[in-house]
N, C-alpha and C positions, 0 to 999 in steps of 0.2 A: 437400527436407524438412530442417529444421534439425537439426543434431546435438544429441543429448540432453546432450552435455557442455557446450554453451552454452545449452541449452534451459531448464534450471531450476537454475542455480547459485545457491544461497542463497535463491532464490524470493522470499519475501515480507517479509523483514526490512527491505529498503530503504524501502518505503513508510512504515514506522512513523515514522522520524525525518524523512524528507525533506519530507513534506507540512507538518509542523508549523513548521519553522524558516524556510521559504522566505519567508513573508509578513513575518516580523520584519525581514528585511534589505532586500528589494527595495521600491521605491516602489509605492504603491497603484495598481492598475490596474482600471478598471471593466470590467464584462462587455461593454459596448458597444465597448471598445477591443481586445478579444481578436481575434487573427488566428489562428483555429483551422485547422490543417491538414485538408484533406478526407480524409486517411488516418486521422485520429483524430476520431471523431464526438463532438460534445458536444450535449446536448439544448439547444434554443434556447427563448428566452422564459421567462416565469415558471415554466411547468411543462414546456415542451418536449414536450407530449403525455404526460407522466409524471404519475401520480397525486400530488396535493399532500399525500396522507397520508404521503408520504415513501418512502424506499427499502424494498423488501421483499426479504428474503434468501431464498436457495433452501433453506429449512427446511421442506420438505414441500409447498411450493407454488411456482408460477412466480415468478421474481424480477422486481423492478422497479428499474431499467430491465430490459427483457428481453434475453436473449442475442441478438446480431445474427446475421444469416445468415453462414455460414462465409466467404463471399467478401468480406464487409464488414470494416471496421476495428472495433476495440473501441469500446464506448460509454463515454465518460468523462463523468460528471455531477457538477458541483459544485453542491451544494444551498445555498440561502440561508435566512436566518431569515424573510424575507418569504414564502418558499415554505411553510415548515413551522411557524413560530412559535418563540419563544425556549425553550419548554418541550417541544419534540418528545420523544416517548417512543421509545427505541430498540426494535427488534424484540425480542421476548421471548427468542429463541434466542441473542442475544448475551450475555445475563446481565449487561448493563450496567445498573446500578441508578440512576445519576444521569440526569435528563432534560436536554435541551438540548444545544447545541453552539456552538462558535465557528467551526469549519470542518467540513464534512462532504462527503466525496468517495466516489463509487462507481465501479467499473469492471465492465463485463460484457463477456465475450469468448468466442469459440470458436476453437480453433486445432488444426492438424494436429500429431499426435505419435504415434509408435508406442511411446513409453516406457511401461514398466510403472509401477504405483504404487510399487513398491519403488525403482525408479530415481528417480522424482520425490522420494520421501522422502529418498533419499540426498543429493539436491541441496538439499533444504530444510535438511538438517543441515550442509551444507558452508558454514558461516558465513564462513570465511576467504576464500572465493572471490568475494565481492562487492567487495572492495577495488578501487579505481580505476574503478568504474562512472561513466560520463559522463552529463550531462544538459544541456539548453539553458537557460542562465541568462538570464532576461528582463532582469535588471538590468545584467548585463555584456555582453549581446548576443553571446554566444559559448558554445561547448561547454566545460564545465568538469567537473572531478572532483567527484563527489557524495559518495562514501564513501571516506574516507582509509584506514580500517582497520576490521576486524571480526573477532571471535574468540569462541569459546565459553568459558563460565566454569563452574567447579565448583559455585558457588552464588551467591546474590545479595548476601551480606554479605562484601564484600572477597574474593570468590572468586578463585581463581587461574586463569590461562589454561590451557586444555586443548585437546586435539584436537577436531576437528569432531564433531558428534553422529552417532551411527550409526543405522541403520534400526531396530535393536533398541531404541534409546532413544526413538525417535519413535513412541510407541504411545498409544492412548487413555488419558487420565487422567494422562499424564506432564506434568511442569512442568520446563522447561529455561530456563537463563539465558545471556545473551550480552551482550557489550559492543560498542558501535558508535561509531566516531569519524566524525562528520559534518564536512563541509568548513567549516561555519560555527559549529556549536554545540559542537563538541568531543565529549568522551566522555559516554556515558550507558549505564546498564544496563537491559536489557529482560527481561521474562518471556514465555515462550511456553507456552501451555496447549494440549495436543493433545486435540482433541475426537473426531476420527475418523481412522483410518488403515487403511482396508480396501483391497481390490483395485480398487474402483471409486469410492472417495470419500475425499478427504483434507480435513479441516477443522481449522483451528487459529486461535487468537487470540493477540494480542500487545499488551502495554502497557508503558509505561515504569515502572521501579522507582525510579529516581533522578530528581532534578530536572534538566530540560534548560535550559541557560542560554545566553545570548548576551552575550559580554563581561561575565560575572559577573552579568548581570541575569536573574533567574528568569523563564523564559518558560512552562514547563509543569511543574507540580508532579507528584509521583508519581501515576500513574493518570489524568493529564489527556490522554494520547495513547493511544488504543485503536484496534485494527484487527482485522478478522476476515476469513479467507480460505477460499474453497470451491473445490475442484477435483473435478469429477465426470466420470467417463468416459462419453462418449456412444456411442462405437463403438471398433473396434480401432485407429483412427488419428485420433480426434478427442477432445479434452478440452474441457470447459467451465470457465471461470474467472469467479469473482465475488468482489469485495472491497468492504469498507466501512471507511472510516477516519474518525474524528472527533477533534477536540480539544474538551475540555470547555468549557462555557459560562463557567467561571471562569478560563480560560486568559488569559494576557496579551493585552490588546487589540491589541498589535502583530502578533499572529498573523493577524488578519483583514485582508482587503482586497486580496489578490493572487491571483486565480483562475488567471491564466496560469502563475505559478510553480508552484502546486499541481498543475496539469494536467501540466506538463512533468516534474515529479519523479515523478508517477504513471506517465507514459508511459515514463520511463526504466526503471522497474521492469518494466512490461509487456514492453518490448522485450527486456530481459534474460531474462525468462521465456520468450518466444516464439522466442528465437534471432535476433532482428532486430538488426543493428548499432546500438549506442546512439546513434551520431552520424549516422545516416542522415537525409538531408534529405527533407522539411522537418521541423522539430521539431513537437511537438504544438501549441504556440502561440508566437507571436512576442512 
């Protein structure tokens, strides 16, 4: 069983930036060209057996895609506009008001852990511990550093660096800010809104507060990158995980077109979460 110290360090912040910038740098890669590892499942075909109404979050009903059996890998689904249409409406519980997307990725998983909710919350707040996370770069064909640096901020307006967030701060209704330095896009500020933080359920959402750029070119305006994360205790030693991330439909067109890179960056986050070595072969997609 993985140690909780590597089990949930920083948790979900990585996915926020990494999925957005990947497609701006790497060459476009069609779905047909994906070489997806059997250890990381991806729904196949236009719907992959998944409802074309789009992802359904665990907000009082069974999620889509569903949680896989515990012995199976996580289910990573990259949705397309041909699946859902340009004006897809986000699930109501996200409170995302704008329709549509440029990229949309979901992950559903179940994993072993005896960690308490308090332990998981402490790792969620440990922003600084994500630095040096690795992922498989489809453009460079090698393992590379994904997040160069990350740290909590006192506020969103020129806030000062501060220590990691405490479990007392990560409570329902709380709004917290942090800055992350991506290996490609540089610095950006993010806001985390805590929805639930109980003994059996942790839910929070993240979106960018400042513009995300690549070589000074604006890629994502404030609020263009949104994600939401759900952790639900299933038993004493099993947790369920579900995440949804989207870039808005008005994001730079350079964001679209590289499913493999998006998958690998999502897989890097999940491995970090589950205590799996980030560079373990094979990567999610070649």
